[in-house]
C-alpha positions as protocol buffer text, in pm:
chain_id: "A"
residue {
  index: 1
  type: MET
  ca { x: 990 y: 2013 z: 620 }
}
residue {
  index: 2
  type: LEU
  ca { x: 1229 y: 1724 z: 684 }
}
residue {
  index: 3
  type: ARG
  ca { x: 1440 y: 1947 z: 908 }
}
residue {
  index: 4
  type: ARG
  ca { x: 1132 y: 2027 z: 1116 }
}
residue {
  index: 5
  type: PHE
  ca { x: 1049 y: 1656 z: 1150 }
}
residue {
  index: 6
  type: VAL
  ca { x: 1405 y: 1573 z: 1256 }
}
residue {
  index: 7
  type: SER
  ca { x: 1404 y: 1844 z: 1520 }
}
residue {
  index: 8
  type: TRP
  ca { x: 1061 y: 1729 z: 1644 }
}
residue {
  index: 9
  type: PHE
  ca { x: 1179 y: 1368 z: 1659 }
}
residue {
  index: 10
  type: GLY
  ca { x: 1493 y: 1476 z: 1847 }
}
residue {
  index: 11
  type: THR
  ca { x: 1285 y: 1634 z: 2122 }
}
residue {
  index: 12
  type: LEU
  ca { x: 1095 y: 1313 z: 2195 }
}
residue {
  index: 13
  type: PRO
  ca { x: 1187 y: 1102 z: 2498 }
}
residue {
  index: 14
  type: ALA
  ca { x: 1389 y: 785 z: 2430 }
}
residue {
  index: 15
  type: ILE
  ca { x: 1102 y: 553 z: 2522 }
}
residue {
  index: 16
  type: THR
  ca { x: 876 y: 723 z: 2268 }
}
residue {
  index: 17
  type: LYS
  ca { x: 1140 y: 686 z: 1998 }
}
residue {
  index: 18
  type: ILE
  ca { x: 1176 y: 316 z: 2078 }
}
residue {
  index: 19
  type: LEU
  ca { x: 798 y: 265 z: 2071 }
}
residue {
  index: 20
  type: LEU
  ca { x: 772 y: 447 z: 1737 }
}
residue {
  index: 21
  type: ALA
  ca { x: 1047 y: 226 z: 1595 }
}
residue {
  index: 22
  type: PHE
  ca { x: 863 y: -89 z: 1708 }
}
residue {
  index: 23
  type: VAL
  ca { x: 535 y: 39 z: 1562 }
}
residue {
  index: 24
  type: ALA
  ca { x: 708 y: 119 z: 1232 }
}
residue {
  index: 25
  type: LEU
  ca { x: 862 y: -230 z: 1216 }
}
residue {
  index: 26
  type: PHE
  ca { x: 527 y: -388 z: 1299 }
}
residue {
  index: 27
  type: VAL
  ca { x: 349 y: -190 z: 1026 }
}
residue {
  index: 28
  type: LEU
  ca { x: 622 y: -280 z: 777 }
}
residue {
  index: 29
  type: GLY
  ca { x: 598 y: -650 z: 866 }
}
residue {
  index: 30
  type: LEU
  ca { x: 219 y: -642 z: 843 }
}
residue {
  index: 31
  type: SER
  ca { x: 241 y: -468 z: 506 }
}
residue {
  index: 32
  type: VAL
  ca { x: 478 y: -733 z: 374 }
}
residue {
  index: 33
  type: ALA
  ca { x: 254 y: -1011 z: 506 }
}
residue {
  index: 34
  type: LEU
  ca { x: -49 y: -850 z: 341 }
}
residue {
  index: 35
  type: SER
  ca { x: 137 y: -738 z: 30 }
}
residue {
  index: 36
  type: PRO
  ca { x: -131 y: -849 z: -220 }
}
residue {
  index: 37
  type: LEU
  ca { x: -389 y: -640 z: -34 }
}
residue {
  index: 38
  type: VAL
  ca { x: -150 y: -345 z: -5 }
}
residue {
  index: 39
  type: THR
  ca { x: -87 y: -368 z: -381 }
}
residue {
  index: 40
  type: VAL
  ca { x: -459 y: -349 z: -459 }
}
residue {
  index: 41
  type: VAL
  ca { x: -515 y: -58 z: -219 }
}
residue {
  index: 42
  type: ALA
  ca { x: -214 y: 128 z: -358 }
}
residue {
  index: 43
  type: PHE
  ca { x: -341 y: 77 z: -713 }
}
residue {
  index: 44
  type: ILE
  ca { x: -683 y: 216 z: -617 }
}
residue {
  index: 45
  type: VAL
  ca { x: -518 y: 518 z: -453 }
}
residue {
  index: 46
  type: PHE
  ca { x: -301 y: 565 z: -763 }
}
residue {
  index: 47
  type: PHE
  ca { x: -606 y: 563 z: -989 }
}
residue {
  index: 48
  type: ILE
  ca { x: -792 y: 813 z: -768 }
}
residue {
  index: 49
  type: ALA
  ca { x: -484 y: 1036 z: -749 }
}
residue {
  index: 50
  type: LEU
  ca { x: -451 y: 1034 z: -1128 }
}
residue {
  index: 51
  type: LEU
  ca { x: -816 y: 1137 z: -1163 }
}
residue {
  index: 52
  type: ALA
  ca { x: -770 y: 1416 z: -909 }
}
residue {
  index: 53
  type: LEU
  ca { x: -447 y: 1522 z: -1079 }
}
residue {
  index: 54
  type: VAL
  ca { x: -618 y: 1554 z: -1417 }
}
residue {
  index: 55
  type: PHE
  ca { x: -916 y: 1732 z: -1263 }
}
residue {
  index: 56
  type: ARG
  ca { x: -695 y: 1985 z: -1082 }
}
residue {
  index: 57
  type: ALA
  ca { x: -479 y: 2037 z: -1391 }
}
residue {
  index: 58
  type: THR
  ca { x: -782 y: 2113 z: -1608 }
}
residue {
  index: 59
  type: ARG
  ca { x: -896 y: 2367 z: -1349 }
}
residue {
  index: 60
  type: GLY
  ca { x: -555 y: 2536 z: -1350 }
}
residue {
  index: 61
  type: ARG
  ca { x: -486 y: 2456 z: -985 }
}
residue {
  index: 62
  type: SER
  ca { x: -173 y: 2319 z: -821 }
}
residue {
  index: 63
  type: VAL
  ca { x: -113 y: 1949 z: -880 }
}
residue {
  index: 64
  type: LYS
  ca { x: 186 y: 1914 z: -647 }
}
residue {
  index: 65
  type: THR
  ca { x: 8 y: 1729 z: -365 }
}
residue {
  index: 66
  type: TRP
  ca { x: -177 y: 1490 z: -596 }
}
residue {
  index: 67
  type: GLY
  ca { x: 142 y: 1431 z: -791 }
}
residue {
  index: 68
  type: ILE
  ca { x: 321 y: 1328 z: -473 }
}
residue {
  index: 69
  type: ILE
  ca { x: 31 y: 1099 z: -378 }
}
residue {
  index: 70
  type: ALA
  ca { x: 25 y: 942 z: -726 }
}
residue {
  index: 71
  type: GLY
  ca { x: 402 y: 892 z: -728 }
}
residue {
  index: 72
  type: THR
  ca { x: 409 y: 741 z: -380 }
}
residue {
  index: 73
  type: SER
  ca { x: 121 y: 505 z: -451 }
}
residue {
  index: 74
  type: LEU
  ca { x: 287 y: 397 z: -777 }
}
residue {
  index: 75
  type: VAL
  ca { x: 604 y: 316 z: -584 }
}
residue {
  index: 76
  type: PHE
  ca { x: 394 y: 116 z: -335 }
}
residue {
  index: 77
  type: VAL
  ca { x: 228 y: -74 z: -622 }
}
residue {
  index: 78
  type: LEU
  ca { x: 565 y: -163 z: -773 }
}
residue {
  index: 79
  type: VAL
  ca { x: 733 y: -255 z: -443 }
}
residue {
  index: 80
  type: PHE
  ca { x: 452 y: -460 z: -295 }
}
residue {
  index: 81
  type: SER
  ca { x: 364 y: -635 z: -621 }
}
residue {
  index: 82
  type: GLY
  ca { x: 730 y: -734 z: -639 }
}
residue {
  index: 83
  type: ILE
  ca { x: 712 y: -867 z: -285 }
}
residue {
  index: 84
  type: SER
  ca { x: 397 y: -1061 z: -372 }
}
residue {
  index: 85
  type: ALA
  ca { x: 558 y: -1204 z: -684 }
}
residue {
  index: 86
  type: SER
  ca { x: 875 y: -1305 z: -501 }
}
residue {
  index: 87
  type: ARG
  ca { x: 671 y: -1483 z: -235 }
}
residue {
  index: 88
  type: GLY
  ca { x: 463 y: -1655 z: -503 }
}
residue {
  index: 89
  type: LEU
  ca { x: 148 y: -1474 z: -397 }
}
residue {
  index: 90
  type: SER
  ca { x: -94 y: -1318 z: -636 }
}
residue {
  index: 91
  type: SER
  ca { x: -465 y: -1267 z: -666 }
}
residue {
  index: 92
  type: SER
  ca { x: -484 y: -1575 z: -887 }
}
residue {
  index: 93
  type: ALA
  ca { x: -314 y: -1779 z: -615 }
}
residue {
  index: 94
  type: PHE
  ca { x: -577 y: -1663 z: -366 }
}
residue {
  index: 95
  type: LEU
  ca { x: -849 y: -1740 z: -617 }
}
residue {
  index: 96
  type: ARG
  ca { x: -717 y: -2093 z: -665 }
}
residue {
  index: 97
  type: ALA
  ca { x: -692 y: -2139 z: -289 }
}
residue {
  index: 98
  type: SER
  ca { x: -1052 y: -2029 z: -241 }
}
residue {
  index: 99
  type: ARG
  ca { x: -1168 y: -2269 z: -514 }
}
residue {
  index: 100
  type: ILE
  ca { x: -987 y: -2556 z: -348 }
}
residue {
  index: 101
  type: SER
  ca { x: -1120 y: -2473 z: -4 }
}
residue {
  index: 102
  type: SER
  ca { x: -1477 y: -2426 z: -125 }
}
residue {
  index: 103
  type: GLY
  ca { x: -1498 y: -2787 z: -244 }
}
residue {
  index: 104
  type: PRO
  ca { x: -1692 y: -2937 z: -531 }
}
residue {
  index: 105
  type: GLY
  ca { x: -2031 y: -2913 z: -361 }
}
residue {
  index: 106
  type: SER
  ca { x: -2036 y: -2536 z: -330 }
}
residue {
  index: 107
  type: SER
  ca { x: -2151 y: -2291 z: -592 }
}
residue {
  index: 108
  type: PHE
  ca { x: -1804 y: -2138 z: -635 }
}
residue {
  index: 109
  type: GLY
  ca { x: -1622 y: -2469 z: -659 }
}
residue {
  index: 110
  type: GLY
  ca { x: -1835 y: -2583 z: -950 }
}
residue {
  index: 111
  type: MET
  ca { x: -1708 y: -2303 z: -1178 }
}
């Protein structure tokens, strides 16, 4: 499968390869900037993949695809939660920021 991708990528024109590289860097930068959100989404995908994995295993069907999805999403959870922690960002930090910005007169700020 990887060999097929490499041969497909090799047949692309140079400008397309450059554009794909810029898009990949942009997506990576956006993912790092939104790492708390990516962590939550990856955790949700991991949970769904585990449910699907158990369901397929109890039915006696192949679990290879759902295992790959669960493993990849778990890696995303670990990597992006580490990025969030190293940047000092967490859901509690966002919660504190929203409490501060809502002010004492609002319903959320009074909690």
